N, C-alpha and C positions, 0 to 999 in steps of 0.2 A: 590543223594546218592545211593550206591550199595544196591540192594535188594537180599534177599536169600529166596528161596522157602521153603515151609514147608517140602517137601521131602528131600531137601538138608540139612536142619538143622537137621532133624531126623537122617540122616547119620552121621553128624558131632558129634552128641551127643553120638553115639556109639563108636566113636574113642577114642584113649587115649591122643590125643593132648590137649593143653590148649584151653579153650573156655569160655569166660565170657558172660553168657546169662542174660541180664538185662531187667527187666520189669519196665518201667518208669511211669506207671500209679500210682494213689494214692493207699495207702495201703489197703483201704477198698475194692476197685475194685480188687486188687491183691488177697485178701483173698477169694473173691467169686469165682474166676476162674483164673488159671494160668498154665503155663507149669511146669512140675515136677521139673526141676533143675533150674528154673529161680530164680533170686534174685531180691527182690524188692528194687529199688532205685528211689523213686518218683522224677520227674523232678525238683521240687523245692528244693531237697536235693542233687542234682547231685554234686555241687561243694563241699559240706561238706563230702560226703561219698565215692565218686567214687574212688579217689586215694588210699584210705585205702584198698579197696577191690580189686582193679585192679592197682597195683603199676607199672607194666611194660607197657610202652607206646606202645609196639609192640604186646601186647596180642590181639588175635582175639576177637572181641566184636560183639555180635548180640543183637540189641535192639528190643524190642517189645512193642506194645501198643494196643489200641482198635480202631485204625484208626483216632484218634483225632489229629494227627500231632505232638504229644509229642516226638515220636521216632525221627522224622526229626529234631526237635529243639534240642534234646539231642545230636544227631549226629553232628550237627553244633558246639555245645559247646565243645564236646569232641575233635573234630578236632582242634579247637582253643587251647585246652590244650596240643596238641601234640600227641594224639592217632592216629595211622596210619592204623589200620585195622578194619574198622567199617562197619557192614552190618545191614540192617533193615529187619525184618521178613515180607515178602510180605503178605499182607492181615491181618497182626496182629494176635491177639488171635482168631478172627473169622476164618481167613484163615487156621490156624492150626486145628481148630475144623472141618472145612469143608473138610479138607484133610483126615479126619478119625482118627486123633490122639487125644489122651486123654488129658483132662484138669482136674485139681485138685483144690479142695477148701480147705480153711484153711491156716494155717501158719506153717512153719517148717515141711513141709510134708515129705521131705526125711529122716530127723532124726526120725520122728514119725514112718515112715515105717520101719526104721532100728530097732527101739525098738520092733515093732510087730514081725519082723522077728526073732529077738533074742529070744523073748518069745516063739514063735512057735517052733524054732529049739531046744532050751534047756529046754523047759518046766519050765520056771522061776516060782517058787511058789508065790502065793498071799495069803493075809490075809484080809478078809473083815473088815470094820471099826467096826462092831458090836463085832467081836471076839477080836479085839485089845482093845476096850473099856472094855470088860469083863475081860481081862487079867490084865489091869491096875488097875481096881477096886478091883480085887482079890489079888493084891499085887504080882502077878507073876514076875519072874525074866525076865524082858523084857526091851530092850533099843530101842528107836526110833531115827533113824538118818535121818535128813532132808537133802536131797541131792541137794537142791537149793542154790544159792548164798545168802550171808547174807542179801542183800537188799530185796530179796523176803521173806526170813525168818522173817525179822522184821515186814513185813506187816501182816503176819498170819502164825500160826504154830500149830501143834498138841501139846496139853498140855504135858509138860515134854520132848518134843523132843529136840535133840541137832543138831545144824547146822553143817553139815559136807559136803561141796560141793562134787559132784560126783567124780571128779578127785582125791580127797583127802581121799576117803573112805578107800582104802587099806593101805594108808600111816598112817592114824590116828587111825584106829579101834583097834590096839593092846593097845593103851593108854586108850580107852574108855571101852573096854570089856575085863575083866580079866578072867571071868569064862566061860569055853567052853560050859556050859549048858545054858547060857543066850540066849534068843531068840532075834535075831537082826531083826528089822523091818525098812525097808528103804522106805521113802515116798518122794513125790514131790508134785506139785500142781495137777497132773492128773495121767498119766501112764508112759510116756516114760522114764523119768530120774530115776524113782524108779525101773523100769525093768532093765535098764542098770546098775544102782548102785548095785542092789541086785546080778545080775549075775556076776558083776566084783568081788564081795566078794566071791561068790561061786566058780568062776573060779580060784581065788587066793588060794583057799583051806583052808579058815579059818575053824576051827573045829565047829563053832556054826551053828545052824539052822538059815538060812537067808531067809526072805520073803519080798516081796514088798507089801506095803499097797495098797489094791485095790482102784483105783481112787483117791488116795492121799488126800490132804486137801479138795478137792472138794467132794469126797466121804464121808469124815468125816462130813463135813457141811451138805450134803444132808441126812445123817443119823440122823440129828437132834442134833449133838453134837457141843459144843462151841469150837471155835478156840481161841487161844491166840494172842494178838497183841502187838508189841513192845518188845517182849522178845529177848534177845541177848545171849542165851546159846550157847557157841561155844565149839568145840572139844579142849581138852587141848593141850599144846605144846608137841611135841614128845620128849621123853627121849632117852637116848642111848639104853636102853633095848627095847623100842618100835621100834626104828629105825632098830635094828638088826632083830626083828621079821618081820617087814614090808619088809625088804630086802629079807627074805626067801620067802614071798608071791610073791614078784615081780619076783624073780628068777624062781618060779614055773610057773608063767604066761609066762615069756620070753621063757622058754623051751617048754611049751605046745603049744604055738602058733607061735613059731619061730619069735619072735619080733626082727626086725633088730635094731642095735644100730650104731651110728657114733661117731667119736671122733672130737676134735676141728679142726683138720687138714681137715677133710672131710667137716665140716661146712664151713670152709673158702673157700674150693673149690666150694661149693654151692654158697657162696656169690660172688665169682669171676665170676660165670655164671649167675648172676642175670639179665643181659641184654638179655640173651638167653632164660631163663625160669623164671617164678615167684618163689619167695622164701618167705615163711611165717614162721617166727620164733615165736612160741607160748610158753609163760611161764605159766604153769598150776598151779603154786603155789598160795598161798593166796596173796591178795593185799598188806598186811603188809610185807610179805616176799619179794615181788617184789620191793616195795619201798625201802626196806633196801639194795637192791643191785641186779642188773640183768645184763645180757649180753647186749652189745650195739646193 
């Protein structure tokens, strides 16, 4: 099997071309220490997960492990599946470390780093659990929006919170919050999604004061407050009035950040090029809306 040195891989990671960097160790080992942009696909899940994440058979793939031979076994299987450009990180994780390159612990590190960057750059405001608890008990005009998916919300939630996954916040908030004086608190389980959710509402220009709940449900629990379990409070369906308002917010974001849009003709051109570069078409609506009808 072809090997790639740590220095060569470092160079590839700074280029703009496609590269699938896959760590085939078990998830626990991955969480303890891994390359920043590596994706965890344990060897025993290779057949189940790999094609979804790397659909194009000619995508350059770099596999890494801890020297256990898993990368070589994965390379053999992927070659059998028809993948044509596979390399193995020479020396594995240890070789990367010995070359002086950084390793990271935890999971979802790039997205968490992005959240920290957004907070630092924009000064996203936070509210401690103690202050939120006091406002709720005082009967203040406050609404708590939980930016996690419904499955996570069902497991645990802030009392009175409404489930409104992050990508839907700007879309649904006009239906939830009618009074511009209402305090809007966005939470998740920890930090990242509440930061991104809060800042998305702020960037959209909603008139309300918006804050992220400091440390989310974890912070609420560690402050000694009870969480709810099995609740299914969801954001209401969007009316024509709400849709018009959310379109105004979207237009403001589009103009402020120069968000590019494509039409169906351009999407088809992308699809026609799917053998030359990978294409991922993501539907960010709710599962119910997706099941009711979606693009092929």
